[in-house]
MMTF fields as JSON, N, C-alpha, C and O atoms, coordinates in Angstrom:
{
  "mmtfVersion": "1.0.0",
  "mmtfProducer": "UNKNOWN",
  "numBonds": 411,
  "numAtoms": 412,
  "numGroups": 103,
  "numChains": 1,
  "numModels": 1,
  "chainsPerModel": [1],
  "groupsPerChain": [103],
  "chainIdList": ["A"],
  "bondAtomList": [4, 2, 8, 6, 12, 10, 16, 14, 20, 18, 24, 22, 28, 26, 32, 30, 36, 34, 40, 38, 44, 42, 48, 46, 52, 50, 56, 54, 60, 58, 64, 62, 68, 66, 72, 70, 76, 74, 80, 78, 84, 82, 88, 86, 92, 90, 96, 94, 100, 98, 104, 102, 108, 106, 112, 110, 116, 114, 120, 118, 124, 122, 128, 126, 132, 130, 136, 134, 140, 138, 144, 142, 148, 146, 152, 150, 156, 154, 160, 158, 164, 162, 168, 166, 172, 170, 176, 174, 180, 178, 184, 182, 188, 186, 192, 190, 196, 194, 200, 198, 204, 202, 208, 206, 212, 210, 216, 214, 220, 218, 224, 222, 228, 226, 232, 230, 236, 234, 240, 238, 244, 242, 248, 246, 252, 250, 256, 254, 260, 258, 264, 262, 268, 266, 272, 270, 276, 274, 280, 278, 284, 282, 288, 286, 292, 290, 296, 294, 300, 298, 304, 302, 308, 306, 312, 310, 316, 314, 320, 318, 324, 322, 328, 326, 332, 330, 336, 334, 340, 338, 344, 342, 348, 346, 352, 350, 356, 354, 360, 358, 364, 362, 368, 366, 372, 370, 376, 374, 380, 378, 384, 382, 388, 386, 392, 390, 396, 394, 400, 398, 404, 402, 408, 406],
  "bondOrderList": [1, 1, 1, 1, 1, 1, 1, 1, 1, 1, 1, 1, 1, 1, 1, 1, 1, 1, 1, 1, 1, 1, 1, 1, 1, 1, 1, 1, 1, 1, 1, 1, 1, 1, 1, 1, 1, 1, 1, 1, 1, 1, 1, 1, 1, 1, 1, 1, 1, 1, 1, 1, 1, 1, 1, 1, 1, 1, 1, 1, 1, 1, 1, 1, 1, 1, 1, 1, 1, 1, 1, 1, 1, 1, 1, 1, 1, 1, 1, 1, 1, 1, 1, 1, 1, 1, 1, 1, 1, 1, 1, 1, 1, 1, 1, 1, 1, 1, 1, 1, 1, 1],
  "groupList": [{"groupName": "MET", "atomNameList": ["N", "CA", "C", "O"], "elementList": ["N", "C", "C", "O"], "formalChargeList": [0, 0, 0, 0], "bondAtomList": [1, 0, 2, 1, 3, 2], "bondOrderList": [1, 1, 2], "singleLetterCode": "M", "chemCompType": "L-PEPTIDE LINKING"}, {"groupName": "GLU", "atomNameList": ["N", "CA", "C", "O"], "elementList": ["N", "C", "C", "O"], "formalChargeList": [0, 0, 0, 0], "bondAtomList": [1, 0, 2, 1, 3, 2], "bondOrderList": [1, 1, 2], "singleLetterCode": "E", "chemCompType": "L-PEPTIDE LINKING"}, {"groupName": "GLN", "atomNameList": ["N", "CA", "C", "O"], "elementList": ["N", "C", "C", "O"], "formalChargeList": [0, 0, 0, 0], "bondAtomList": [1, 0, 2, 1, 3, 2], "bondOrderList": [1, 1, 2], "singleLetterCode": "Q", "chemCompType": "L-PEPTIDE LINKING"}, {"groupName": "SER", "atomNameList": ["N", "CA", "C", "O"], "elementList": ["N", "C", "C", "O"], "formalChargeList": [0, 0, 0, 0], "bondAtomList": [1, 0, 2, 1, 3, 2], "bondOrderList": [1, 1, 2], "singleLetterCode": "S", "chemCompType": "L-PEPTIDE LINKING"}, {"groupName": "ARG", "atomNameList": ["N", "CA", "C", "O"], "elementList": ["N", "C", "C", "O"], "formalChargeList": [0, 0, 0, 0], "bondAtomList": [1, 0, 2, 1, 3, 2], "bondOrderList": [1, 1, 2], "singleLetterCode": "R", "chemCompType": "L-PEPTIDE LINKING"}, {"groupName": "PHE", "atomNameList": ["N", "CA", "C", "O"], "elementList": ["N", "C", "C", "O"], "formalChargeList": [0, 0, 0, 0], "bondAtomList": [1, 0, 2, 1, 3, 2], "bondOrderList": [1, 1, 2], "singleLetterCode": "F", "chemCompType": "L-PEPTIDE LINKING"}, {"groupName": "ALA", "atomNameList": ["N", "CA", "C", "O"], "elementList": ["N", "C", "C", "O"], "formalChargeList": [0, 0, 0, 0], "bondAtomList": [1, 0, 2, 1, 3, 2], "bondOrderList": [1, 1, 2], "singleLetterCode": "A", "chemCompType": "L-PEPTIDE LINKING"}, {"groupName": "PRO", "atomNameList": ["N", "CA", "C", "O"], "elementList": ["N", "C", "C", "O"], "formalChargeList": [0, 0, 0, 0], "bondAtomList": [1, 0, 2, 1, 3, 2], "bondOrderList": [1, 1, 2], "singleLetterCode": "P", "chemCompType": "L-PEPTIDE LINKING"}, {"groupName": "LYS", "atomNameList": ["N", "CA", "C", "O"], "elementList": ["N", "C", "C", "O"], "formalChargeList": [0, 0, 0, 0], "bondAtomList": [1, 0, 2, 1, 3, 2], "bondOrderList": [1, 1, 2], "singleLetterCode": "K", "chemCompType": "L-PEPTIDE LINKING"}, {"groupName": "VAL", "atomNameList": ["N", "CA", "C", "O"], "elementList": ["N", "C", "C", "O"], "formalChargeList": [0, 0, 0, 0], "bondAtomList": [1, 0, 2, 1, 3, 2], "bondOrderList": [1, 1, 2], "singleLetterCode": "V", "chemCompType": "L-PEPTIDE LINKING"}, {"groupName": "GLY", "atomNameList": ["N", "CA", "C", "O"], "elementList": ["N", "C", "C", "O"], "formalChargeList": [0, 0, 0, 0], "bondAtomList": [1, 0, 2, 1, 3, 2], "bondOrderList": [1, 1, 2], "singleLetterCode": "G", "chemCompType": "PEPTIDE LINKING"}, {"groupName": "ILE", "atomNameList": ["N", "CA", "C", "O"], "elementList": ["N", "C", "C", "O"], "formalChargeList": [0, 0, 0, 0], "bondAtomList": [1, 0, 2, 1, 3, 2], "bondOrderList": [1, 1, 2], "singleLetterCode": "I", "chemCompType": "L-PEPTIDE LINKING"}, {"groupName": "CYS", "atomNameList": ["N", "CA", "C", "O"], "elementList": ["N", "C", "C", "O"], "formalChargeList": [0, 0, 0, 0], "bondAtomList": [1, 0, 2, 1, 3, 2], "bondOrderList": [1, 1, 2], "singleLetterCode": "C", "chemCompType": "L-PEPTIDE LINKING"}, {"groupName": "ASP", "atomNameList": ["N", "CA", "C", "O"], "elementList": ["N", "C", "C", "O"], "formalChargeList": [0, 0, 0, 0], "bondAtomList": [1, 0, 2, 1, 3, 2], "bondOrderList": [1, 1, 2], "singleLetterCode": "D", "chemCompType": "L-PEPTIDE LINKING"}, {"groupName": "ASN", "atomNameList": ["N", "CA", "C", "O"], "elementList": ["N", "C", "C", "O"], "formalChargeList": [0, 0, 0, 0], "bondAtomList": [1, 0, 2, 1, 3, 2], "bondOrderList": [1, 1, 2], "singleLetterCode": "N", "chemCompType": "L-PEPTIDE LINKING"}, {"groupName": "THR", "atomNameList": ["N", "CA", "C", "O"], "elementList": ["N", "C", "C", "O"], "formalChargeList": [0, 0, 0, 0], "bondAtomList": [1, 0, 2, 1, 3, 2], "bondOrderList": [1, 1, 2], "singleLetterCode": "T", "chemCompType": "L-PEPTIDE LINKING"}, {"groupName": "TYR", "atomNameList": ["N", "CA", "C", "O"], "elementList": ["N", "C", "C", "O"], "formalChargeList": [0, 0, 0, 0], "bondAtomList": [1, 0, 2, 1, 3, 2], "bondOrderList": [1, 1, 2], "singleLetterCode": "Y", "chemCompType": "L-PEPTIDE LINKING"}],
  "groupTypeList": [0, 1, 1, 2, 3, 3, 4, 5, 6, 7, 6, 8, 4, 4, 6, 6, 9, 6, 6, 3, 9, 5, 10, 11, 6, 9, 5, 10, 9, 10, 6, 10, 9, 6, 9, 3, 10, 12, 10, 3, 13, 14, 14, 3, 14, 13, 9, 3, 3, 9, 14, 14, 6, 11, 13, 3, 9, 2, 3, 2, 6, 3, 3, 11, 2, 3, 2, 9, 3, 3, 11, 15, 15, 2, 6, 2, 2, 2, 6, 2, 3, 9, 2, 3, 2, 9, 2, 3, 9, 2, 3, 2, 9, 3, 15, 6, 8, 3, 10, 10, 10, 10, 16],
  "groupIdList": [1, 2, 3, 4, 5, 6, 7, 8, 9, 10, 11, 12, 13, 14, 15, 16, 17, 18, 19, 20, 21, 22, 23, 24, 25, 26, 27, 28, 29, 30, 31, 32, 33, 34, 35, 36, 37, 38, 39, 40, 41, 42, 43, 44, 45, 46, 47, 48, 49, 50, 51, 52, 53, 54, 55, 56, 57, 58, 59, 60, 61, 62, 63, 64, 65, 66, 67, 68, 69, 70, 71, 72, 73, 74, 75, 76, 77, 78, 79, 80, 81, 82, 83, 84, 85, 86, 87, 88, 89, 90, 91, 92, 93, 94, 95, 96, 97, 98, 99, 100, 101, 102, 103],
  "secStructList": [7, 2, 2, 2, 2, 4, 4, 4, 2, 2, 2, 2, 2, 2, 2, 2, 2, 2, 2, 2, 2, 6, 6, 7, 7, 7, 7, 7, 7, 1, 2, 2, 2, 2, 2, 2, 4, 4, 4, 7, 1, 7, 7, 2, 2, 2, 2, 2, 2, 2, 2, 2, 2, 2, 2, 2, 2, 2, 2, 2, 2, 2, 2, 2, 2, 2, 2, 2, 2, 2, 2, 2, 2, 2, 2, 2, 2, 2, 2, 2, 2, 2, 2, 2, 2, 2, 2, 2, 2, 2, 2, 2, 2, 2, 2, 2, 2, 6, 6, 7, 1, 7, 7],
  "xCoordList": [123.35, 122.976, 121.95, 122.008, 121.031, 119.999, 120.601, 120.169, 121.613, 122.259, 122.943, 122.878, 123.595, 124.321, 123.371, 123.639, 122.27, 121.339, 120.587, 120.111, 120.474, 119.752, 120.523, 119.956, 121.808, 122.585, 122.042, 122.228, 121.378, 120.892, 119.467, 118.934, 118.843, 117.447, 117.223, 116.274, 118.032, 117.774, 117.87, 117.069, 118.818, 118.965, 117.78, 117.295, 117.306, 116.15, 114.916, 114.103, 114.778, 113.629, 113.666, 112.631, 114.853, 114.972, 114.533, 113.812, 114.957, 114.59, 113.089, 112.458, 112.518, 111.09, 110.267, 109.258, 110.698, 109.978, 110.055, 109.046, 111.241, 111.391, 110.515, 109.887, 110.467, 109.652, 108.175, 107.44, 107.731, 106.304, 105.888, 104.773, 106.762, 106.424, 106.163, 105.235, 106.925, 106.802, 106.013, 105.919, 105.451, 104.592, 105.333, 104.77, 106.588, 107.387, 107.591, 108.009, 107.292, 107.507, 108.962, 109.41, 109.692, 111.106, 111.306, 111.0, 111.824, 112.046, 113.529, 114.366, 113.848, 115.251, 115.988, 117.078, 115.431, 116.037, 117.314, 118.018, 117.607, 118.814, 118.477, 119.37, 117.2, 116.807, 117.232, 117.769, 116.99, 117.369, 118.867, 119.358, 119.597, 121.058, 121.555, 122.463, 120.959, 121.392, 121.139, 121.976, 119.973, 119.65, 120.543, 121.025, 120.759, 121.577, 123.031, 123.803, 123.417, 124.805, 125.102, 126.155, 124.216, 124.413, 125.721, 126.393, 126.085, 127.29, 128.509, 129.598, 128.362, 129.458, 130.181, 129.586, 131.478, 132.262, 132.28, 132.74, 131.789, 131.838, 130.493, 129.669, 130.276, 128.997, 128.967, 127.901, 130.1, 130.117, 129.281, 128.68, 129.238, 128.4, 126.922, 126.138, 126.551, 125.168, 124.768, 123.715, 125.606, 125.336, 125.3, 124.45, 126.216, 126.269, 124.993, 124.476, 124.49, 123.238, 122.072, 121.261, 121.99, 120.915, 121.069, 120.088, 122.289, 122.52, 122.203, 121.657, 122.542, 122.22, 120.712, 120.208, 120.005, 118.543, 117.955, 117.035, 118.481, 118.015, 118.287, 117.423, 119.481, 119.822, 118.864, 118.441, 118.532, 117.618, 116.228, 115.615, 115.737, 114.428, 114.435, 113.484, 115.512, 115.594, 115.64, 115.038, 116.34, 116.406, 115.039, 114.635, 114.335, 112.997, 112.044, 111.194, 112.177, 111.328, 111.578, 110.64, 112.827, 113.167, 112.556, 112.044, 112.613, 112.031, 110.515, 109.944, 109.877, 108.43, 108.069, 107.088, 108.87, 108.623, 108.695, 107.888, 109.653, 109.799, 108.591, 108.087, 108.124, 106.96, 105.705, 104.895, 105.544, 104.389, 104.421, 103.389, 105.6, 105.746, 105.351, 104.66, 105.793, 105.469, 103.963, 103.372, 103.35, 101.909, 101.131, 100.124, 101.596, 100.941, 100.982, 99.988, 102.143, 102.284, 101.338, 100.68, 101.265, 100.363, 98.911, 98.13, 98.545, 97.167, 96.826, 95.721, 97.779, 97.546, 97.373, 96.515, 98.183, 98.072, 96.727, 96.096, 96.292, 94.998, 93.855, 92.885, 93.966, 92.929, 92.854, 91.764, 94.006, 94.019, 93.397, 92.678, 93.673, 93.102, 91.58, 90.866, 91.096, 89.654, 89.018, 87.95, 89.671, 89.142, 89.046, 88.074, 90.055, 90.05, 88.9, 88.232, 88.68, 87.59, 86.229, 85.329, 86.08, 84.826, 84.575, 83.456, 85.619, 85.462, 85.071, 84.265, 85.644, 85.312, 83.847, 83.159, 83.369, 81.967, 81.049, 80.019, 81.428, 80.618, 80.529, 79.476, 81.636, 81.656, 80.742, 80.021, 80.769, 79.91, 78.44, 77.604, 78.127, 76.744, 76.288, 75.17, 77.138, 76.805, 76.567, 75.637, 77.411, 77.262, 75.952, 75.243, 75.644, 74.413, 73.181, 72.2, 73.221, 72.093, 71.857, 70.723, 72.946, 72.807, 72.418, 72.207, 72.328, 71.865, 72.961, 72.67, 74.185, 75.273, 75.969, 76.968, 75.487, 76.201, 75.706, 76.343, 74.61, 74.093, 73.479, 73.316, 73.131, 72.549, 71.085, 70.399],
  "yCoordList": [71.503, 72.724, 73.499, 74.727, 72.811, 73.496, 74.25, 75.356, 73.639, 74.281, 75.578, 76.579, 75.559, 76.733, 77.868, 79.024, 77.561, 78.608, 79.184, 80.317, 78.426, 78.924, 80.037, 80.753, 80.189, 81.28, 82.636, 83.618, 82.709, 83.986, 84.277, 85.341, 83.357, 83.53, 84.808, 85.531, 85.135, 86.369, 87.614, 88.537, 87.656, 88.826, 88.933, 90.034, 87.799, 87.814, 88.276, 89.037, 87.813, 88.219, 89.718, 90.382, 90.257, 91.702, 92.491, 93.48, 92.068, 92.77, 92.674, 93.659, 91.498, 91.315, 92.142, 92.738, 92.177, 92.959, 94.439, 95.142, 94.922, 96.336, 96.694, 97.753, 95.838, 96.106, 96.123, 96.989, 95.187, 95.127, 96.266, 96.773, 96.681, 97.771, 99.041, 99.779, 99.315, 100.561, 100.403, 101.354, 99.25, 99.064, 99.146, 99.55, 98.764, 98.856, 97.452, 96.538, 97.304, 96.011, 95.926, 96.655, 95.032, 94.887, 93.538, 92.481, 93.612, 92.394, 92.07, 92.971, 90.818, 90.404, 90.822, 91.387, 90.564, 90.978, 90.2, 90.474, 89.279, 88.486, 87.057, 86.221, 86.774, 85.423, 84.421, 83.359, 84.765, 83.864, 83.692, 82.592, 84.767, 84.697, 83.824, 83.012, 83.993, 83.215, 81.726, 80.89, 81.401, 79.997, 79.419, 78.292, 80.197, 79.664, 79.548, 78.855, 80.213, 80.167, 79.005, 78.985, 78.036, 76.911, 76.18, 75.761, 76.025, 75.276, 76.161, 75.671, 77.434, 78.373, 78.634, 78.596, 78.9, 79.266, 80.775, 81.259, 81.524, 82.974, 83.514, 83.937, 83.497, 83.926, 85.416, 85.958, 86.094, 87.528, 88.305, 89.323, 87.834, 88.5, 88.365, 89.291, 87.191, 86.959, 87.899, 88.534, 87.983, 88.842, 90.298, 91.071, 90.664, 92.031, 92.379, 93.489, 91.443, 91.681, 91.927, 92.825, 91.137, 91.302, 92.636, 93.353, 92.968, 94.234, 95.424, 96.425, 95.315, 96.392, 96.56, 97.679, 95.45, 95.508, 96.171, 96.981, 95.831, 96.441, 97.934, 98.725, 98.33, 99.752, 100.482, 101.604, 99.838, 100.439, 100.637, 101.689, 99.644, 99.733, 100.853, 101.63, 100.932, 101.97, 103.354, 104.293, 103.489, 104.768, 105.162, 106.32, 104.211, 104.479, 104.835, 105.713, 104.17, 104.457, 105.877, 106.591, 106.278, 107.637, 108.665, 109.695, 108.383, 109.276, 109.368, 110.456, 108.247, 108.227, 108.999, 109.742, 108.814, 109.525, 111.035, 111.785, 111.468, 112.889, 113.392, 114.481, 112.613, 112.999, 113.079, 113.992, 112.13, 112.134, 113.379, 114.008, 113.727, 114.92, 116.173, 117.046, 116.255, 117.394, 117.469, 118.546, 116.337, 116.299, 116.685, 117.388, 116.228, 116.568, 118.072, 118.671, 118.678, 120.129, 120.869, 121.827, 120.432, 121.07, 120.928, 121.871, 119.769, 119.543, 120.446, 120.982, 120.613, 121.489, 122.935, 123.653, 123.359, 124.731, 124.943, 125.986, 123.958, 124.068, 124.098, 124.834, 123.304, 123.283, 124.644, 125.138, 125.243, 126.568, 127.612, 128.502, 127.502, 128.421, 128.29, 129.293, 127.071, 126.836, 127.366, 127.978, 127.131, 127.609, 129.138, 129.706, 129.792, 131.25, 131.737, 132.719, 131.048, 131.423, 131.226, 132.049, 130.155, 129.893, 131.001, 131.498, 131.38, 132.452, 133.769, 134.531, 134.029, 135.243, 135.238, 136.249, 134.112, 133.998, 134.142, 134.812, 133.51, 133.627, 135.084, 135.546, 135.792, 137.203, 138.02, 138.899, 137.736, 138.456, 138.168, 139.069, 136.914, 136.533, 137.248, 137.76, 137.28, 137.942, 139.433, 140.004, 140.062, 141.485, 141.729, 142.7, 140.85, 140.994, 140.852, 141.572, 139.922, 139.704, 140.909, 141.226, 141.565, 142.698, 143.977, 145.022, 143.889, 145.002, 145.957, 147.013, 145.62, 146.526, 146.18, 146.814, 145.213, 144.767, 145.366, 145.185, 146.064, 146.662, 145.665, 145.973, 144.479, 143.479, 143.74, 143.008],
  "zCoordList": [109.615, 108.932, 109.741, 109.8, 110.354, 111.116, 112.29, 112.617, 112.929, 114.07, 113.649, 114.362, 112.496, 112.029, 111.653, 111.979, 110.974, 110.567, 111.765, 111.702, 112.852, 114.02, 114.726, 115.552, 114.41, 115.01, 114.597, 115.316, 113.459, 112.939, 113.369, 113.053, 114.079, 114.472, 115.289, 114.985, 116.305, 117.057, 116.183, 116.34, 115.281, 114.404, 113.456, 113.198, 112.931, 112.038, 112.804, 112.28, 114.052, 114.86, 115.132, 115.085, 115.417, 115.674, 114.452, 114.577, 113.285, 112.051, 111.807, 111.424, 112.026, 111.79, 112.773, 112.396, 114.032, 115.039, 114.699, 114.762, 114.34, 113.992, 112.8, 112.788, 111.816, 110.623, 110.964, 110.488, 111.776, 112.083, 112.995, 112.872, 113.913, 114.818, 114.04, 114.375, 113.041, 112.295, 111.008, 110.233, 110.76, 109.606, 108.29, 107.273, 108.31, 107.097, 106.538, 107.249, 105.265, 104.632, 104.212, 103.328, 104.851, 104.539, 103.857, 104.41, 102.649, 101.899, 101.907, 101.848, 101.977, 101.951, 103.203, 103.113, 104.354, 105.613, 105.874, 106.846, 105.061, 105.244, 105.62, 105.76, 105.782, 106.165, 105.104, 105.417, 103.857, 102.773, 102.694, 102.437, 102.911, 102.886, 104.021, 103.839, 105.194, 106.348, 106.133, 106.474, 105.563, 105.332, 104.236, 104.349, 103.178, 102.094, 102.499, 101.837, 103.574, 104.019, 104.926, 105.564, 105.01, 105.92, 105.665, 106.608, 104.413, 104.108, 104.008, 103.71, 104.244, 104.057, 105.361, 106.438, 105.25, 106.423, 106.612, 107.646, 105.637, 105.691, 106.161, 105.35, 107.471, 108.021, 108.301, 108.596, 108.219, 108.514, 107.497, 107.841, 106.245, 105.243, 105.584, 105.38, 106.109, 106.497, 107.626, 107.573, 108.636, 109.781, 109.328, 109.77, 108.453, 107.939, 107.178, 107.305, 106.398, 105.655, 106.601, 106.376, 107.648, 108.623, 109.348, 109.546, 109.741, 110.439, 109.546, 110.009, 108.271, 107.334, 107.194, 107.108, 107.171, 107.076, 108.319, 108.217, 109.481, 110.732, 110.713, 111.09, 110.277, 110.188, 109.25, 109.529, 108.148, 107.182, 107.793, 107.61, 108.506, 109.151, 110.187, 110.276, 110.97, 111.993, 111.359, 111.881, 110.251, 109.551, 109.008, 109.116, 108.431, 107.908, 109.046, 108.891, 110.17, 111.329, 111.824, 112.178, 111.846, 112.273, 111.33, 111.77, 110.042, 109.047, 109.225, 109.15, 109.458, 109.667, 110.931, 110.957, 111.977, 113.225, 113.008, 113.555, 112.218, 111.902, 111.122, 111.396, 110.158, 109.369, 110.23, 110.07, 111.137, 112.04, 112.922, 113.159, 113.401, 114.236, 113.46, 113.985, 112.211, 111.364, 111.104, 111.179, 110.801, 110.536, 111.794, 111.715, 112.937, 114.204, 114.446, 114.856, 114.19, 114.358, 113.422, 113.831, 112.17, 111.202, 111.628, 111.496, 112.134, 112.578, 113.759, 113.839, 114.676, 115.823, 115.368, 115.881, 114.411, 113.899, 113.209, 113.38, 112.433, 111.757, 112.768, 112.589, 113.824, 114.863, 115.553, 115.84, 115.816, 116.434, 115.511, 115.967, 114.225, 113.254, 113.197, 113.172, 113.177, 113.152, 114.436, 114.399, 115.557, 116.834, 116.832, 117.331, 116.271, 116.178, 115.294, 115.616, 114.188, 113.28, 113.949, 113.781, 114.696, 115.408, 116.429, 116.554, 117.153, 118.144, 117.47, 118.004, 116.3, 115.562, 115.137, 115.273, 114.626, 114.213, 115.431, 115.362, 116.541, 117.755, 118.206, 118.643, 118.095, 118.474, 117.558, 118.028, 116.268, 115.313, 115.583, 115.518, 115.885, 116.189, 117.458, 117.52, 118.446, 119.703, 119.494, 120.062, 118.676, 118.376, 117.621, 117.889, 116.689, 115.897, 116.783, 116.598, 117.753, 118.635, 119.541, 119.899, 119.899, 120.811, 120.058, 120.673, 118.753, 117.959, 117.53, 116.969, 117.775, 117.434, 116.138, 115.799, 115.409, 114.228, 112.945, 111.907, 112.966, 111.759, 110.802, 109.622, 111.274, 110.383, 110.23, 109.516]
}
């Protein structure tokens, strides 16, 4: 039984690595199915479960990557806006110091 369940070890490791890399908690990656299938001749369902879990993790990672990209763009836009406001205030202060601002 141990020999048969060890066939799924690389697939389980791939799923676990993908989940940990992207910080996604994946439950039921197929490890339990693979272990419980030790006495079964139908291992294609076990492999399919693991592959489906990997696909799910990859899809979630892609979604997270898209969200991070969007947040990064928003942060850059906000930084540019703040920089513009700072330059405007600096210009007003400079004008006021030179006596042309009417303050």
